[in-house]
mmCIF file as gemmi writes it, N, C-alpha and C atoms, coordinates in Angstrom:
data_model
loop_
_atom_site.group_PDB
_atom_site.id
_atom_site.type_symbol
_atom_site.label_atom_id
_atom_site.label_alt_id
_atom_site.label_comp_id
_atom_site.label_asym_id
_atom_site.label_entity_id
_atom_site.label_seq_id
_atom_site.pdbx_PDB_ins_code
_atom_site.Cartn_x
_atom_site.Cartn_y
_atom_site.Cartn_z
_atom_site.occupancy
_atom_site.B_iso_or_equiv
_atom_site.pdbx_formal_charge
_atom_site.auth_seq_id
_atom_site.auth_asym_id
_atom_site.pdbx_PDB_model_num
ATOM 1 N N . UNK Axp A 1 ? 0.915 -1.194 0.508 1 0 ? 1 A 1
ATOM 2 C CA . UNK Axp A 1 ? 0.084 -0.102 0.116 1 0 ? 1 A 1
ATOM 3 C C . UNK Axp A 1 ? 0.995 1.352 0.407 1 0 ? 1 A 1
ATOM 4 N N . UNK Axp A 2 ? 0.209 1.969 -1.308 1 0 ? 2 A 1
ATOM 5 C CA . UNK Axp A 2 ? 1.567 3.763 -0.669 1 0 ? 2 A 1
ATOM 6 C C . UNK Axp A 2 ? 0.968 4.274 0.136 1 0 ? 2 A 1
ATOM 7 N N . UNK Axp A 3 ? 1.777 5.448 0.272 1 0 ? 3 A 1
ATOM 8 C CA . UNK Axp A 3 ? 1.1 6.049 1.539 1 0 ? 3 A 1
ATOM 9 C C . UNK Axp A 3 ? 0.568 7.009 0.911 1 0 ? 3 A 1
ATOM 10 N N . UNK Axp A 4 ? 0.089 7.01 -0.081 1 0 ? 4 A 1
ATOM 11 C CA . UNK Axp A 4 ? -1.139 7.89 -0.453 1 0 ? 4 A 1
ATOM 12 C C . UNK Axp A 4 ? -2.642 7.047 -0.735 1 0 ? 4 A 1
ATOM 13 N N . UNK Axp A 5 ? -2.958 6.05 -0.307 1 0 ? 5 A 1
ATOM 14 C CA . UNK Axp A 5 ? -3.663 4.982 -0.677 1 0 ? 5 A 1
ATOM 15 C C . UNK Axp A 5 ? -4.902 5.252 0.777 1 0 ? 5 A 1
ATOM 16 N N . UNK Axp A 6 ? -6.164 5.136 0.788 1 0 ? 6 A 1
ATOM 17 C CA . UNK Axp A 6 ? -6.845 5.007 1.933 1 0 ? 6 A 1
ATOM 18 C C . UNK Axp A 6 ? -7.273 3.849 2.217 1 0 ? 6 A 1
ATOM 19 N N . UNK Axp A 7 ? -6.699 3.768 3.454 1 0 ? 7 A 1
ATOM 20 C CA . UNK Axp A 7 ? -6.547 2.423 4.798 1 0 ? 7 A 1
ATOM 21 C C . UNK Axp A 7 ? -7.767 1.926 4.502 1 0 ? 7 A 1
ATOM 22 N N . UNK Axp A 8 ? -9.11 3.791 4.677 1 0 ? 8 A 1
ATOM 23 C CA . UNK Axp A 8 ? -10.005 3.12 5.148 1 0 ? 8 A 1
ATOM 24 C C . UNK Axp A 8 ? -11.15 2.835 4.132 1 0 ? 8 A 1
ATOM 25 N N . UNK Axp A 9 ? -10.918 2.644 2.858 1 0 ? 9 A 1
ATOM 26 C CA . UNK Axp A 9 ? -11.884 2.382 1.94 1 0 ? 9 A 1
ATOM 27 C C . UNK Axp A 9 ? -12.491 1.79 1.459 1 0 ? 9 A 1
ATOM 28 N N . UNK Axp A 10 ? -12.514 0.701 2.119 1 0 ? 10 A 1
ATOM 29 C CA . UNK Axp A 10 ? -13.428 -0.946 2.027 1 0 ? 10 A 1
ATOM 30 C C . UNK Axp A 10 ? -13.408 -1.047 3.555 1 0 ? 10 A 1
ATOM 31 N N . UNK Axp A 11 ? -12.96 -0.118 4.167 1 0 ? 11 A 1
ATOM 32 C CA . UNK Axp A 11 ? -13.405 -0.453 5.951 1 0 ? 11 A 1
ATOM 33 C C . UNK Axp A 11 ? -14.922 -0.706 6.238 1 0 ? 11 A 1
ATOM 34 N N . UNK Axp A 12 ? -15.044 -2.174 7.155 1 0 ? 12 A 1
ATOM 35 C CA . UNK Axp A 12 ? -15.759 -2.244 7.677 1 0 ? 12 A 1
ATOM 36 C C . UNK Axp A 12 ? -16.304 -3.116 8.994 1 0 ? 12 A 1
ATOM 37 N N . UNK Axp A 13 ? -16.377 -1.918 9.669 1 0 ? 13 A 1
ATOM 38 C CA . UNK Axp A 13 ? -15.995 -1.857 11.266 1 0 ? 13 A 1
ATOM 39 C C . UNK Axp A 13 ? -17.053 -2.923 12.453 1 0 ? 13 A 1
ATOM 40 N N . UNK Axp A 14 ? -16.079 -4.153 12.284 1 0 ? 14 A 1
ATOM 41 C CA . UNK Axp A 14 ? -16.996 -5.016 13.612 1 0 ? 14 A 1
ATOM 42 C C . UNK Axp A 14 ? -16.754 -5.407 14.211 1 0 ? 14 A 1
ATOM 43 N N . UNK Axp A 15 ? -17.109 -5.709 15.664 1 0 ? 15 A 1
ATOM 44 C CA . UNK Axp A 15 ? -16.601 -5.921 16.964 1 0 ? 15 A 1
ATOM 45 C C . UNK Axp A 15 ? -15.361 -5.957 17.15 1 0 ? 15 A 1
ATOM 46 N N . UNK Axp A 16 ? -14.416 -5.415 17.402 1 0 ? 16 A 1
ATOM 47 C CA . UNK Axp A 16 ? -12.896 -6.073 17.659 1 0 ? 16 A 1
ATOM 48 C C . UNK Axp A 16 ? -11.945 -5.108 16.169 1 0 ? 16 A 1
ATOM 49 N N . UNK Axp A 17 ? -12.446 -4.575 15.73 1 0 ? 17 A 1
ATOM 50 C CA . UNK Axp A 17 ? -11.994 -4.385 14.662 1 0 ? 17 A 1
ATOM 51 C C . UNK Axp A 17 ? -10.787 -3.391 14.673 1 0 ? 17 A 1
ATOM 52 N N . UNK Axp A 18 ? -9.803 -3.317 14.111 1 0 ? 18 A 1
ATOM 53 C CA . UNK Axp A 18 ? -8.62 -2.639 14.196 1 0 ? 18 A 1
ATOM 54 C C . UNK Axp A 18 ? -8.452 -2.097 12.61 1 0 ? 18 A 1
ATOM 55 N N . UNK Axp A 19 ? -8.227 -0.577 12.512 1 0 ? 19 A 1
ATOM 56 C CA . UNK Axp A 19 ? -7.519 -0.401 11.659 1 0 ? 19 A 1
ATOM 57 C C . UNK Axp A 19 ? -6.351 -0.607 11.228 1 0 ? 19 A 1
ATOM 58 N N . UNK Axp A 20 ? -5.259 -0.123 10.018 1 0 ? 20 A 1
ATOM 59 C CA . UNK Axp A 20 ? -4.325 -0.085 9.768 1 0 ? 20 A 1
ATOM 60 C C . UNK Axp A 20 ? -3.349 0.565 10.094 1 0 ? 20 A 1
ATOM 61 N N . UNK Axp A 21 ? -2.056 0.886 10.97 1 0 ? 21 A 1
ATOM 62 C CA . UNK Axp A 21 ? -1.228 1.879 11.456 1 0 ? 21 A 1
ATOM 63 C C . UNK Axp A 21 ? -1.191 2.914 10.701 1 0 ? 21 A 1
ATOM 64 N N . UNK Axp A 22 ? -0.563 4.124 10.903 1 0 ? 22 A 1
ATOM 65 C CA . UNK Axp A 22 ? 0.197 4.625 9.372 1 0 ? 22 A 1
ATOM 66 C C . UNK Axp A 22 ? -0.821 5.537 8.567 1 0 ? 22 A 1
ATOM 67 N N . UNK Axp A 23 ? -2.298 5.676 9.133 1 0 ? 23 A 1
ATOM 68 C CA . UNK Axp A 23 ? -3.541 6.221 8.613 1 0 ? 23 A 1
ATOM 69 C C . UNK Axp A 23 ? -3.211 8.547 8.314 1 0 ? 23 A 1
ATOM 70 N N . UNK Axp A 24 ? -2.404 8.588 9.034 1 0 ? 24 A 1
ATOM 71 C CA . UNK Axp A 24 ? -2.523 10.007 9.065 1 0 ? 24 A 1
ATOM 72 C C . UNK Axp A 24 ? -2.184 10.241 8.143 1 0 ? 24 A 1
ATOM 73 N N . UNK Axp A 25 ? -1.35 9.801 7.066 1 0 ? 25 A 1
ATOM 74 C CA . UNK Axp A 25 ? -0.623 10.578 6.109 1 0 ? 25 A 1
ATOM 75 C C . UNK Axp A 25 ? -1.092 10.406 4.329 1 0 ? 25 A 1
ATOM 76 N N . UNK Axp A 26 ? -2.364 9.859 5.291 1 0 ? 26 A 1
ATOM 77 C CA . UNK Axp A 26 ? -3.64 10.235 4.004 1 0 ? 26 A 1
ATOM 78 C C . UNK Axp A 26 ? -5.001 10.952 4.828 1 0 ? 26 A 1
ATOM 79 N N . UNK Axp A 27 ? -4.816 11.45 5.808 1 0 ? 27 A 1
ATOM 80 C CA . UNK Axp A 27 ? -5.69 12.21 7.048 1 0 ? 27 A 1
ATOM 81 C C . UNK Axp A 27 ? -4.645 13.589 7.247 1 0 ? 27 A 1
ATOM 82 N N . UNK Axp A 28 ? -4.665 14.542 6.353 1 0 ? 28 A 1
ATOM 83 C CA . UNK Axp A 28 ? -4.355 15.978 7.284 1 0 ? 28 A 1
ATOM 84 C C . UNK Axp A 28 ? -5.413 16.47 8.665 1 0 ? 28 A 1
ATOM 85 N N . UNK Axp A 29 ? -4.128 16.365 9.156 1 0 ? 29 A 1
ATOM 86 C CA . UNK Axp A 29 ? -5.274 16.034 10.718 1 0 ? 29 A 1
ATOM 87 C C . UNK Axp A 29 ? -4.703 18.004 11.448 1 0 ? 29 A 1
ATOM 88 N N . UNK Axp A 30 ? -4.172 18.66 10.588 1 0 ? 30 A 1
ATOM 89 C CA . UNK Axp A 30 ? -3.507 19.901 11.429 1 0 ? 30 A 1
ATOM 90 C C . UNK Axp A 30 ? -4.461 20.705 10.576 1 0 ? 30 A 1
ATOM 91 N N . UNK Axp A 31 ? -5.773 20.879 10.194 1 0 ? 31 A 1
ATOM 92 C CA . UNK Axp A 31 ? -6.681 22.236 9.816 1 0 ? 31 A 1
ATOM 93 C C . UNK Axp A 31 ? -7.325 22.355 11.324 1 0 ? 31 A 1
ATOM 94 N N . UNK Axp A 32 ? -7.464 21.589 12.417 1 0 ? 32 A 1
ATOM 95 C CA . UNK Axp A 32 ? -7.874 21.367 13.557 1 0 ? 32 A 1
ATOM 96 C C . UNK Axp A 32 ? -6.714 21.982 15.251 1 0 ? 32 A 1
ATOM 97 N N . UNK Axp A 33 ? -5.811 21.896 14.28 1 0 ? 33 A 1
ATOM 98 C CA . UNK Axp A 33 ? -4.636 22.273 15.275 1 0 ? 33 A 1
ATOM 99 C C . UNK Axp A 33 ? -4.987 23.802 16.385 1 0 ? 33 A 1
ATOM 100 N N . UNK Axp A 34 ? -4.545 23.73 17.137 1 0 ? 34 A 1
ATOM 101 C CA . UNK Axp A 34 ? -4.556 25.261 18.169 1 0 ? 34 A 1
ATOM 102 C C . UNK Axp A 34 ? -3.228 25.941 17.841 1 0 ? 34 A 1
ATOM 103 N N . UNK Axp A 35 ? -1.962 24.879 18.483 1 0 ? 35 A 1
ATOM 104 C CA . UNK Axp A 35 ? -0.668 25.464 18.11 1 0 ? 35 A 1
ATOM 105 C C . UNK Axp A 35 ? 0.189 24.755 17.108 1 0 ? 35 A 1
ATOM 106 N N . UNK Axp A 36 ? 0.888 25.709 16.502 1 0 ? 36 A 1
ATOM 107 C CA . UNK Axp A 36 ? 1.745 25.352 15.706 1 0 ? 36 A 1
ATOM 108 C C . UNK Axp A 36 ? 3.781 24.728 16.482 1 0 ? 36 A 1
ATOM 109 N N . UNK Axp A 37 ? 4.17 24.08 15.938 1 0 ? 37 A 1
ATOM 110 C CA . UNK Axp A 37 ? 5.572 24.479 16.9 1 0 ? 37 A 1
ATOM 111 C C . UNK Axp A 37 ? 6.643 24.945 15.518 1 0 ? 37 A 1
ATOM 112 N N . UNK Axp A 38 ? 7.485 26.189 16.249 1 0 ? 38 A 1
ATOM 113 C CA . UNK Axp A 38 ? 8.033 26.693 15.457 1 0 ? 38 A 1
ATOM 114 C C . UNK Axp A 38 ? 9.48 26.834 15.828 1 0 ? 38 A 1
ATOM 115 N N . UNK Axp A 39 ? 10.026 26.726 14.931 1 0 ? 39 A 1
ATOM 116 C CA . UNK Axp A 39 ? 11.839 26.31 15.459 1 0 ? 39 A 1
ATOM 117 C C . UNK Axp A 39 ? 12.264 27.147 15.43 1 0 ? 39 A 1
ATOM 118 N N . UNK Axp A 40 ? 13.454 27.14 16.044 1 0 ? 40 A 1
ATOM 119 C CA . UNK Axp A 40 ? 14.173 28.207 16.018 1 0 ? 40 A 1
ATOM 120 C C . UNK Axp A 40 ? 15.73 27.899 15.405 1 0 ? 40 A 1
ATOM 121 N N . UNK Axp A 41 ? 16.297 28.63 14.31 1 0 ? 41 A 1
ATOM 122 C CA . UNK Axp A 41 ? 17.105 27.561 13.198 1 0 ? 41 A 1
ATOM 123 C C . UNK Axp A 41 ? 18.316 27.095 13.905 1 0 ? 41 A 1
ATOM 124 N N . UNK Axp A 42 ? 18.739 28.961 14.644 1 0 ? 42 A 1
ATOM 125 C CA . UNK Axp A 42 ? 19.872 28.932 15.692 1 0 ? 42 A 1
ATOM 126 C C . UNK Axp A 42 ? 20.248 27.778 16.577 1 0 ? 42 A 1
ATOM 127 N N . UNK Axp A 43 ? 18.611 27.598 17.283 1 0 ? 43 A 1
ATOM 128 C CA . UNK Axp A 43 ? 19.387 26.634 18.373 1 0 ? 43 A 1
ATOM 129 C C . UNK Axp A 43 ? 19.18 25.839 17.81 1 0 ? 43 A 1
ATOM 130 N N . UNK Axp A 44 ? 18.531 25.034 16.557 1 0 ? 44 A 1
ATOM 131 C CA . UNK Axp A 44 ? 18.404 23.651 16.636 1 0 ? 44 A 1
ATOM 132 C C . UNK Axp A 44 ? 19.735 22.513 16.223 1 0 ? 44 A 1
ATOM 133 N N . UNK Axp A 45 ? 19.426 21.798 17.439 1 0 ? 45 A 1
ATOM 134 C CA . UNK Axp A 45 ? 21.239 20.604 17.106 1 0 ? 45 A 1
ATOM 135 C C . UNK Axp A 45 ? 21.469 20.342 16.028 1 0 ? 45 A 1
ATOM 136 N N . UNK Axp A 46 ? 20.023 20.055 15.714 1 0 ? 46 A 1
ATOM 137 C CA . UNK Axp A 46 ? 19.836 18.705 14.537 1 0 ? 46 A 1
ATOM 138 C C . UNK Axp A 46 ? 19.741 17.498 15.341 1 0 ? 46 A 1
ATOM 139 N N . UNK Axp A 47 ? 19.115 17.047 16.186 1 0 ? 47 A 1
ATOM 140 C CA . UNK Axp A 47 ? 19.27 15.805 16.577 1 0 ? 47 A 1
ATOM 141 C C . UNK Axp A 47 ? 18.297 14.802 16.783 1 0 ? 47 A 1
ATOM 142 N N . UNK Axp A 48 ? 17.397 15.314 16.017 1 0 ? 48 A 1
ATOM 143 C CA . UNK Axp A 48 ? 15.872 14.491 15.781 1 0 ? 48 A 1
ATOM 144 C C . UNK Axp A 48 ? 15.394 13.743 16.401 1 0 ? 48 A 1
ATOM 145 N N . UNK Axp A 49 ? 15.308 14.711 18.02 1 0 ? 49 A 1
ATOM 146 C CA . UNK Axp A 49 ? 14.242 14.06 18.905 1 0 ? 49 A 1
ATOM 147 C C . UNK Axp A 49 ? 12.734 14.302 18.569 1 0 ? 49 A 1
ATOM 148 N N . UNK Axp A 50 ? 12.648 15.35 18.031 1 0 ? 50 A 1
ATOM 149 C CA . UNK Axp A 50 ? 11.211 15.404 17.394 1 0 ? 50 A 1
ATOM 150 C C . UNK Axp A 50 ? 10.876 14.977 16.56 1 0 ? 50 A 1
ATOM 151 N N . UNK Axp A 51 ? 11.769 14.334 15.362 1 0 ? 51 A 1
ATOM 152 C CA . UNK Axp A 51 ? 11.385 13.436 14.33 1 0 ? 51 A 1
ATOM 153 C C . UNK Axp A 51 ? 10.908 12.055 15.23 1 0 ? 51 A 1
ATOM 154 N N . UNK Axp A 52 ? 11.425 11.896 16.567 1 0 ? 52 A 1
ATOM 155 C CA . UNK Axp A 52 ? 11.636 10.391 17.23 1 0 ? 52 A 1
ATOM 156 C C . UNK Axp A 52 ? 10.527 10.265 17.75 1 0 ? 52 A 1
ATOM 157 N N . UNK Axp A 53 ? 9.883 11.821 18.295 1 0 ? 53 A 1
ATOM 158 C CA . UNK Axp A 53 ? 8.713 11.954 18.931 1 0 ? 53 A 1
ATOM 159 C C . UNK Axp A 53 ? 7.136 11.997 18.714 1 0 ? 53 A 1
ATOM 160 N N . UNK Axp A 54 ? 7.806 12.597 17.133 1 0 ? 54 A 1
ATOM 161 C CA . UNK Axp A 54 ? 6.144 12.58 16.791 1 0 ? 54 A 1
ATOM 162 C C . UNK Axp A 54 ? 5.834 11.839 16.638 1 0 ? 54 A 1
ATOM 163 N N . UNK Axp A 55 ? 4.395 12.017 16.762 1 0 ? 55 A 1
ATOM 164 C CA . UNK Axp A 55 ? 3.526 10.622 16.687 1 0 ? 55 A 1
ATOM 165 C C . UNK Axp A 55 ? 2.783 11.096 15.469 1 0 ? 55 A 1
ATOM 166 N N . UNK Axp A 56 ? 3.044 12.102 14.604 1 0 ? 56 A 1
ATOM 167 C CA . UNK Axp A 56 ? 2.591 12.115 13.319 1 0 ? 56 A 1
ATOM 168 C C . UNK Axp A 56 ? 3.731 12.422 12.161 1 0 ? 56 A 1
ATOM 169 N N . UNK Axp A 57 ? 4.42 11.661 12.285 1 0 ? 57 A 1
ATOM 170 C CA . UNK Axp A 57 ? 5.74 12.143 11.484 1 0 ? 57 A 1
ATOM 171 C C . UNK Axp A 57 ? 5.933 13.437 10.818 1 0 ? 57 A 1
ATOM 172 N N . UNK Axp A 58 ? 5.139 14.435 11.427 1 0 ? 58 A 1
ATOM 173 C CA . UNK Axp A 58 ? 5.5 15.759 10.875 1 0 ? 58 A 1
ATOM 174 C C . UNK Axp A 58 ? 6.579 16.234 11.231 1 0 ? 58 A 1
ATOM 175 N N . UNK Axp A 59 ? 7.512 16.268 12.049 1 0 ? 59 A 1
ATOM 176 C CA . UNK Axp A 59 ? 9.124 16.62 12.115 1 0 ? 59 A 1
ATOM 177 C C . UNK Axp A 59 ? 9.971 15.81 10.775 1 0 ? 59 A 1
ATOM 178 N N . UNK Axp A 60 ? 10.318 16.749 10.373 1 0 ? 60 A 1
ATOM 179 C CA . UNK Axp A 60 ? 11.32 16.275 9.515 1 0 ? 60 A 1
ATOM 180 C C . UNK Axp A 60 ? 13.16 17.437 9.726 1 0 ? 60 A 1
ATOM 181 N N . UNK Axp A 61 ? 13.715 16.338 9.106 1 0 ? 61 A 1
ATOM 182 C CA . UNK Axp A 61 ? 15.072 17.27 8.57 1 0 ? 61 A 1
ATOM 183 C C . UNK Axp A 61 ? 14.963 17.683 7.177 1 0 ? 61 A 1
ATOM 184 N N . UNK Axp A 62 ? 15.332 19.62 7.751 1 0 ? 62 A 1
ATOM 185 C CA . UNK Axp A 62 ? 15.068 19.891 6.304 1 0 ? 62 A 1
ATOM 186 C C . UNK Axp A 62 ? 16.771 19.433 4.777 1 0 ? 62 A 1
ATOM 187 N N . UNK Axp A 63 ? 16.391 19.549 4.103 1 0 ? 63 A 1
ATOM 188 C CA . UNK Axp A 63 ? 17.064 18.761 3.169 1 0 ? 63 A 1
ATOM 189 C C . UNK Axp A 63 ? 18.42 19.763 2.785 1 0 ? 63 A 1
ATOM 190 N N . UNK Axp A 64 ? 19.185 19.674 3.3 1 0 ? 64 A 1
ATOM 191 C CA . UNK Axp A 64 ? 20.821 20.095 3.141 1 0 ? 64 A 1
ATOM 192 C C . UNK Axp A 64 ? 21.289 21.253 3.934 1 0 ? 64 A 1
ATOM 193 N N . UNK Axp A 65 ? 20.437 21.391 5.433 1 0 ? 65 A 1
ATOM 194 C CA . UNK Axp A 65 ? 20.714 22.037 6.526 1 0 ? 65 A 1
ATOM 195 C C . UNK Axp A 65 ? 20.505 21.504 8.048 1 0 ? 65 A 1
ATOM 196 N N . UNK Axp A 66 ? 21.154 21.562 8.373 1 0 ? 66 A 1
ATOM 197 C CA . UNK Axp A 66 ? 21.182 21.047 9.786 1 0 ? 66 A 1
ATOM 198 C C . UNK Axp A 66 ? 20.003 21.296 10.919 1 0 ? 66 A 1
ATOM 199 N N . UNK Axp A 67 ? 18.929 21.372 10.644 1 0 ? 67 A 1
ATOM 200 C CA . UNK Axp A 67 ? 17.733 21.454 12.008 1 0 ? 67 A 1
ATOM 201 C C . UNK Axp A 67 ? 17.083 20.965 11.075 1 0 ? 67 A 1
ATOM 202 N N . UNK Axp A 68 ? 15.734 20.777 11.488 1 0 ? 68 A 1
ATOM 203 C CA . UNK Axp A 68 ? 14.423 20.293 11.648 1 0 ? 68 A 1
ATOM 204 C C . UNK Axp A 68 ? 13.164 21.091 11.208 1 0 ? 68 A 1
ATOM 205 N N . UNK Axp A 69 ? 12.425 20.981 10.235 1 0 ? 69 A 1
ATOM 206 C CA . UNK Axp A 69 ? 11.1 21.63 9.995 1 0 ? 69 A 1
ATOM 207 C C . UNK Axp A 69 ? 9.987 20.579 10.051 1 0 ? 69 A 1
ATOM 208 N N . UNK Axp A 70 ? 8.562 21.6 9.781 1 0 ? 70 A 1
ATOM 209 C CA . UNK Axp A 70 ? 7.636 20.529 10.359 1 0 ? 70 A 1
ATOM 210 C C . UNK Axp A 70 ? 6.111 20.15 9.311 1 0 ? 70 A 1
ATOM 211 N N . UNK Axp A 71 ? 6.081 19.503 8.864 1 0 ? 71 A 1
ATOM 212 C CA . UNK Axp A 71 ? 4.587 19.908 8.1 1 0 ? 71 A 1
ATOM 213 C C . UNK Axp A 71 ? 3.721 20.259 7.989 1 0 ? 71 A 1
ATOM 214 N N . UNK Axp A 72 ? 3.37 21.002 8.274 1 0 ? 72 A 1
ATOM 215 C CA . UNK Axp A 72 ? 1.939 22.201 9.467 1 0 ? 72 A 1
ATOM 216 C C . UNK Axp A 72 ? 0.774 20.649 8.981 1 0 ? 72 A 1
ATOM 217 N N . UNK Axp A 73 ? 0.082 19.973 7.637 1 0 ? 73 A 1
ATOM 218 C CA . UNK Axp A 73 ? -0.435 19.485 7.249 1 0 ? 73 A 1
ATOM 219 C C . UNK Axp A 73 ? -1.183 18.18 7.485 1 0 ? 73 A 1
ATOM 220 N N . UNK Axp A 74 ? -0.24 17.42 8.658 1 0 ? 74 A 1
ATOM 221 C CA . UNK Axp A 74 ? -0.09 16.693 9.359 1 0 ? 74 A 1
ATOM 222 C C . UNK Axp A 74 ? -0.014 16.858 11.075 1 0 ? 74 A 1
ATOM 223 N N . UNK Axp A 75 ? 0.651 17.92 11.443 1 0 ? 75 A 1
ATOM 224 C CA . UNK Axp A 75 ? 1.076 18.517 12.864 1 0 ? 75 A 1
ATOM 225 C C . UNK Axp A 75 ? -0.031 18.248 13.951 1 0 ? 75 A 1
ATOM 226 N N . UNK Axp A 76 ? -0.758 17.696 14.432 1 0 ? 76 A 1
ATOM 227 C CA . UNK Axp A 76 ? -1.484 18.236 15.271 1 0 ? 76 A 1
ATOM 228 C C . UNK Axp A 76 ? -1.122 19.269 16.759 1 0 ? 76 A 1
ATOM 229 N N . UNK Axp A 77 ? -0.627 19.733 16.802 1 0 ? 77 A 1
ATOM 230 C CA . UNK Axp A 77 ? -0.02 20.666 17.325 1 0 ? 77 A 1
ATOM 231 C C . UNK Axp A 77 ? -0.312 19.977 19.029 1 0 ? 77 A 1
ATOM 232 N N . UNK Axp A 78 ? 0.146 19.077 19.199 1 0 ? 78 A 1
ATOM 233 C CA . UNK Axp A 78 ? 0.799 18.049 20.622 1 0 ? 78 A 1
ATOM 234 C C . UNK Axp A 78 ? 1.858 18.783 21.421 1 0 ? 78 A 1
ATOM 235 N N . UNK Axp A 79 ? 2.473 19.039 20.866 1 0 ? 79 A 1
ATOM 236 C CA . UNK Axp A 79 ? 3.647 19.938 21.865 1 0 ? 79 A 1
ATOM 237 C C . UNK Axp A 79 ? 4.644 18.699 22.333 1 0 ? 79 A 1
ATOM 238 N N . UNK Axp A 80 ? 4.473 17.211 22.09 1 0 ? 80 A 1
ATOM 239 C CA . UNK Axp A 80 ? 5.724 16.783 21.584 1 0 ? 80 A 1
ATOM 240 C C . UNK Axp A 80 ? 7.256 16.905 21.8 1 0 ? 80 A 1
ATOM 241 N N . UNK Axp A 81 ? 7.209 17.242 20.478 1 0 ? 81 A 1
ATOM 242 C CA . UNK Axp A 81 ? 8.624 17.897 20.372 1 0 ? 81 A 1
ATOM 243 C C . UNK Axp A 81 ? 8.93 19.094 21.009 1 0 ? 81 A 1
ATOM 244 N N . UNK Axp A 82 ? 8.791 20.22 21.328 1 0 ? 82 A 1
ATOM 245 C CA . UNK Axp A 82 ? 8.725 20.968 21.996 1 0 ? 82 A 1
ATOM 246 C C . UNK Axp A 82 ? 9.039 20.393 23.63 1 0 ? 82 A 1
ATOM 247 N N . UNK Axp A 83 ? 8.485 19.641 23.362 1 0 ? 83 A 1
ATOM 248 C CA . UNK Axp A 83 ? 8.994 18.808 25.614 1 0 ? 83 A 1
ATOM 249 C C . UNK Axp A 83 ? 10.242 18.254 25.271 1 0 ? 83 A 1
ATOM 250 N N . UNK Axp A 84 ? 10.353 17.37 24.521 1 0 ? 84 A 1
ATOM 251 C CA . UNK Axp A 84 ? 11.903 16.519 23.987 1 0 ? 84 A 1
ATOM 252 C C . UNK Axp A 84 ? 13.126 17.329 23.758 1 0 ? 84 A 1
ATOM 253 N N . UNK Axp A 85 ? 12.481 18.559 23.34 1 0 ? 85 A 1
ATOM 254 C CA . UNK Axp A 85 ? 14.046 19.286 22.888 1 0 ? 85 A 1
ATOM 255 C C . UNK Axp A 85 ? 14.68 19.27 23.991 1 0 ? 85 A 1
ATOM 256 N N . UNK Axp A 86 ? 15.701 19.569 23.408 1 0 ? 86 A 1
ATOM 257 C CA . UNK Axp A 86 ? 16.913 19.465 24.477 1 0 ? 86 A 1
ATOM 258 C C . UNK Axp A 86 ? 17.71 20.962 24.666 1 0 ? 86 A 1
ATOM 259 N N . UNK Axp A 87 ? 17.407 21.574 23.318 1 0 ? 87 A 1
ATOM 260 C CA . UNK Axp A 87 ? 18.248 23.017 23.464 1 0 ? 87 A 1
ATOM 261 C C . UNK Axp A 87 ? 16.793 24.18 23.366 1 0 ? 87 A 1
ATOM 262 N N . UNK Axp A 88 ? 15.595 23.559 23.714 1 0 ? 88 A 1
ATOM 263 C CA . UNK Axp A 88 ? 14.331 24.313 23.74 1 0 ? 88 A 1
ATOM 264 C C . UNK Axp A 88 ? 14.258 25.375 22.745 1 0 ? 88 A 1
ATOM 265 N N . UNK Axp A 89 ? 14.391 24.79 21.488 1 0 ? 89 A 1
ATOM 266 C CA . UNK Axp A 89 ? 14.638 25.175 20.088 1 0 ? 89 A 1
ATOM 267 C C . UNK Axp A 89 ? 12.979 25.816 19.296 1 0 ? 89 A 1
ATOM 268 N N . UNK Axp A 90 ? 12.49 24.296 20.114 1 0 ? 90 A 1
ATOM 269 C CA . UNK Axp A 90 ? 10.822 25.425 19.524 1 0 ? 90 A 1
ATOM 270 C C . UNK Axp A 90 ? 9.809 25.492 20.388 1 0 ? 90 A 1
ATOM 271 N N . UNK Axp A 91 ? 9.243 26.495 19.481 1 0 ? 91 A 1
ATOM 272 C CA . UNK Axp A 91 ? 8.153 26.887 20.267 1 0 ? 91 A 1
ATOM 273 C C . UNK Axp A 91 ? 7.201 26.685 19.843 1 0 ? 91 A 1
ATOM 274 N N . UNK Axp A 92 ? 5.633 26.183 21.116 1 0 ? 92 A 1
ATOM 275 C CA . UNK Axp A 92 ? 4.769 26.104 20.521 1 0 ? 92 A 1
ATOM 276 C C . UNK Axp A 92 ? 3.814 27.744 20.494 1 0 ? 92 A 1
ATOM 277 N N . UNK Axp A 93 ? 3.522 27.842 19.611 1 0 ? 93 A 1
ATOM 278 C CA . UNK Axp A 93 ? 2.616 29.718 19.363 1 0 ? 93 A 1
ATOM 279 C C . UNK Axp A 93 ? 1.051 29.061 18.859 1 0 ? 93 A 1
ATOM 280 N N . UNK Axp A 94 ? 0.095 30.072 19.319 1 0 ? 94 A 1
ATOM 281 C CA . UNK Axp A 94 ? -1.174 29.376 18.812 1 0 ? 94 A 1
ATOM 282 C C . UNK Axp A 94 ? -1.153 30.101 17.625 1 0 ? 94 A 1
ATOM 283 N N . UNK Axp A 95 ? -2.318 29.405 16.555 1 0 ? 95 A 1
ATOM 284 C CA . UNK Axp A 95 ? -2.334 28.994 15.184 1 0 ? 95 A 1
ATOM 285 C C . UNK Axp A 95 ? -3.324 30.445 14.878 1 0 ? 95 A 1
ATOM 286 N N . UNK Axp A 96 ? -3.141 31.342 14.205 1 0 ? 96 A 1
ATOM 287 C CA . UNK Axp A 96 ? -4.085 32.339 13.587 1 0 ? 96 A 1
ATOM 288 C C . UNK Axp A 96 ? -4.179 31.402 12.743 1 0 ? 96 A 1
ATOM 289 N N . UNK Axp A 97 ? -5.9 31.091 12.58 1 0 ? 97 A 1
ATOM 290 C CA . UNK Axp A 97 ? -6.329 31.394 11.49 1 0 ? 97 A 1
ATOM 291 C C . UNK Axp A 97 ? -7.4 32.218 10.455 1 0 ? 97 A 1
């Protein structure tokens, strides 16, 4: 199954049904976020803790750089990345809609 295939397309819910993991790639969850992560690129040491702990795989290394960025289509604004950042390079700010 590719990352864009809808894992729910033919899903029938029965007692005890379990949906497949990694479904956030087909369901953009960032639309209901209240806070978003903003990174201080000067403070980021590129350790990857944000990527390791992000439940939605929204934190990713910026290609060709030594810091991380966030795919806000999938970030739910939980703030785990800011909590685990060893240099406090990530600040959660209120989302302006």
